[in-house]
N, C-alpha and C positions, 0 to 999 in steps of 0.2 A: 499585436497578437491576432489570432484568427477568430476568437470568440469573446463575447462579452461575458465577463466573469465577475464574481464578487467573493470576498472572503467569507468563510463559514467557521463557526466555532467547532472545535474538535477536542473531546475529552477522552482520556484513556485510563483504564483501570485493569489491573491484574487481579482476577478473582478465582477462588478455589472452585472445583467442579461442583461441589454441593451447592454453593451460592448460585452458580450458573443455572442449575436445575430449577431452583426456586424462582429465580428471576425470569427465566423463560416461561414458567408456568403463569407468572403474573402478567407478562406483557402480551402473551398470545391472544387473549380476549380483546385487547385494546389496539394492538398494532397489526398490520398486515404483513404477510410474508412477501419478500421481494419477488416480483413476477419473473425476474431473470434467473432465480434459483432453480435447481433441479426439483424433481418430484419429492425428494426427501428434504427439501428446504435448504440445501447446501450447494456450494460450488467451490471448486479448488482454484486458487490463484497462484500463478507462477510468475515471478518477476526477476529480472536481472537489473541490478543497481549499478550506477556509474559513480566513479570517484577518481581522483588523480593519485599520483604516486606519493603525494604528501598527505593523503587521506583527508582532504579538505572537508568533505561532507561529514565524515565521521567525527573529525575534531570539532567542527562547529556544533554538532549534536552533543558531544561529551562536555564541551565547554559552556553549553547553554547559551549560545549566540542567539539573540532575539530574532534576527532576520536571517533566514537561510533557505537554501533550495537544494533539491536533488532531482536527478533524472533517472528514469527507469523505463524498461520495456516490459510489457505485461500481456499475458493471455490467460484464458479461462478454460478449465476442464479439457486440457490437451487439444483445444480447437485452434489450429494454426490458421484458420481462415479469417480470424478476427484478432489482430494484434495491434496494440496501441503503444505509442511512445508517450510518456507522461512527464511533465515537469511539475513538481509539488513545491510550493512556496509556503513558508510558515513565519508568522509573527506571533510569538508566545503561543497561545492556544487557538489562534486563528490560522486557517489554512486556505490556500487557493491552488487549484489544479487546472493546468492546461493539458490537452491531449490531442493527438493526431493519429489517425489510423495509418499503419504501414503494412506492406505486404510481407509475406513470409520470406521472399527472396531479399527484400530490402533489409529485413531484420537479420538474416544470415550474413549479409554483407557488412552491416554495422558491427555485429559481434565479432566478425573475423578481422575487422580493421580496414576493410575496403570501403572507404567513406567519401571518395571524391564525388560520387554522384549526389551526395547530400547538399552540396552548395547550390545546385540548381533544382532542388526539390520544390514542388508547389506549396508544401507546408512550411510556414515560417518557423514552426517549432523544430522541425527537422533541420532547417538551416541554422537555427540557434545552437542546437546540439553539435552540429558540424564545427561551428566557430569555437565552441568551448572544448571540443575534442582536440582541435588544433592548437588553441591558445592556452587553455588551462590543462591540457593533457588528460582530459577525462577519458576513461576507458571502462569496460565491464569489469566489475570487481567481485561480485558475489551473487549467487543464485538463492532466491528465497521462495519457499513454497509453503502454503498453509491452506487450511479449510475454513471457509467463512459461512456463517449462518446469519443472514440479514433480515431485518424488519424495518418497515417504514411507517411514518405517521404524517399525514398531509399538513396539518397545522404546524407552522414553523419549519416545514420541510425537514423533518427529523428522520434520521437514519441510525438505528441501533444494530450493531453487529457483534457477533461472538466469533473470535478467531482462535483456532486450535491447530494442533499437529504442525507446529512451525518447524520446518526442516531447511537445511542449507547444503550447498556445495560450492566450492570455489572454482569448479571447472565449468566456465561459462559456455564452452563449446557444446555442452550437453543441453543447452537451453531448449532448443526445438527438438525434443525427443520425448517419447512417452516412457522411456526406460531410464530416467534420471537416477544416478547413484548419489544419495545424499544421506545426511545424518540429522538426528534431532538437535535443535539449536538451543533448547532450554533445559535448565536443571530440574524443572518441575513440569514435565510434559502434560500432566493431567490438568494443569491450570488453564484458564481461558483468558483471553484478552478482550475486554469489553470496550468498545468504542462507541461514542455518542457524538453524532454530528448534527448541527442544526444551523439555521440562518440567524436572524436577529434575536430570537428568543427560544427558550425551551419551555414548552407548555407545562403547567404545573402538574397535570396528570402524569406526564412522562417523568418529570423530575421526581415525583413521589414514588413511581414504580421502580426506578433504578437505585433507590437508596438501599445501601447495604451497610449495616453497622461495622465500623472498624476498617472500611475500605476507603482509601484516599486516592485522589487523582494522581497519576504518575506520568512522567515524561518518557513513556515507553516507546521504543523504536524497534521494529522487527529487523530493520537494516543493522542497527547497532548490535542487537543480540547476535545476529548471524555473522558479524564481522569479528566476533571473539576468536574465531578459528583461523583468522589470517587476513 
């Protein structure tokens, strides 16, 4: 692979809006807003996820397979000048992500199925996706859009995010457009997805901050939620 990476812990919780408001009030004096966020502390993420005709990635998620991977292409705030191909690997609650920047033209070609150029791409990750699109029949399956509010804490390399407004569309041709036609993907759109990521340890101060009575860790997946529609 192109980068030295290590697995990080990843915990997910679905929380009511009222709990989000209280939690945000507690963490703001302790954690810093992510510098990549907009002035309002938010940014929008739009991704297209890959799977094969047998729904390999989806089935592995549903069946709780310990080791699994998925590919996606992602950009932020309708900015087509910075698009990344990502491979996310999971072992239980540990995650590892590789990424490679691709151009808008390359993205459009991949989404449309014009993939021959990928086998000679300088990125090993792009080459890997090419092989798996040919051998495992991976192809774009679903479009996932949501709004993220991120916070960071240096000790433990902690990242706490609140995700909301999860929306989806099966029409992957609309990926690179600012006028995506999509629908809400959740039955409770007012709820928030709390994600906590950290390296070897979660500092006690953060662990205490994120405690919410009655809320338990979930194997939540935005991809899985959005695949309910097809």
